[in-house]
C-alpha positions in Angstrom: -69.6 -55.5 46.7 -67.5 -57.9 48.7 -69.3 -60.6 50.6 -68.2 -61.5 54.1 -66.6 -64.9 54.5 -69.5 -65.9 56.7 -72.0 -65.4 53.8 -69.7 -67.2 51.5 -69.7 -70.3 53.7 -73.5 -70.1 54.1 -73.8 -69.9 50.3 -71.6 -72.9 49.9 -73.6 -74.8 52.4 -76.8 -74.1 50.6 -75.2 -75.2 47.3 -74.1 -78.5 48.9 -77.5 -79.1 50.4 -79.2 -78.4 47.0 -76.8 -80.9 45.4 -77.4 -83.5 48.1 -81.2 -83.2 47.9 -81.0 -83.4 44.1 -79.1 -86.6 44.3 -81.7 -88.0 46.7 -84.5 -87.2 44.3 -82.6 -88.8 41.4 -82.1 -91.9 43.6 -85.8 -92.1 44.6 -87.1 -91.7 41.0 -84.5 -94.1 39.7 -85.6 -96.8 42.2 -89.2 -96.4 41.1 -88.3 -96.6 37.4 -86.1 -99.6 38.0 -88.8 -101.4 39.9 -91.4 -100.7 37.2 -88.9 -102.0 34.6 -88.4 -105.3 36.4 -92.2 -105.7 36.8 -92.6 -105.2 33.0 -94.8 -102.1 33.5 -94.9 -99.2 31.1 -92.7 -96.5 32.4 -94.1 -93.0 32.5 -92.3 -90.9 29.9 -92.3 -87.8 32.0 -90.5 -89.7 34.8 -87.8 -91.0 32.5 -87.2 -87.5 31.0 -87.3 -85.9 34.4 -84.8 -88.4 35.9 -82.5 -88.1 32.9 -82.6 -84.3 33.1 -81.8 -84.4 36.8 -78.8 -86.6 36.3 -77.4 -84.3 33.7 -78.1 -81.3 35.9 -76.4 -82.7 38.9 -73.4 -83.8 36.9 -73.0 -80.3 35.5 -73.6 -78.8 38.9 -70.8 -80.8 40.4 -68.4 -79.3 37.9 -69.1 -75.8 39.1 
């Protein structure tokens, strides 16, 4: 089934928004982790893993 050009543009728009919001989440979590690191606080392991996973995900998503 062939998609109309209009649906293709809408689909691309949603992919772009998903990428942009993902980068925003990475930035917000990274700021919190960086702030905790400079205050010599213990960093929650789940945040570090989540942030690392998001960075890799967004890098791979940008290739597609």
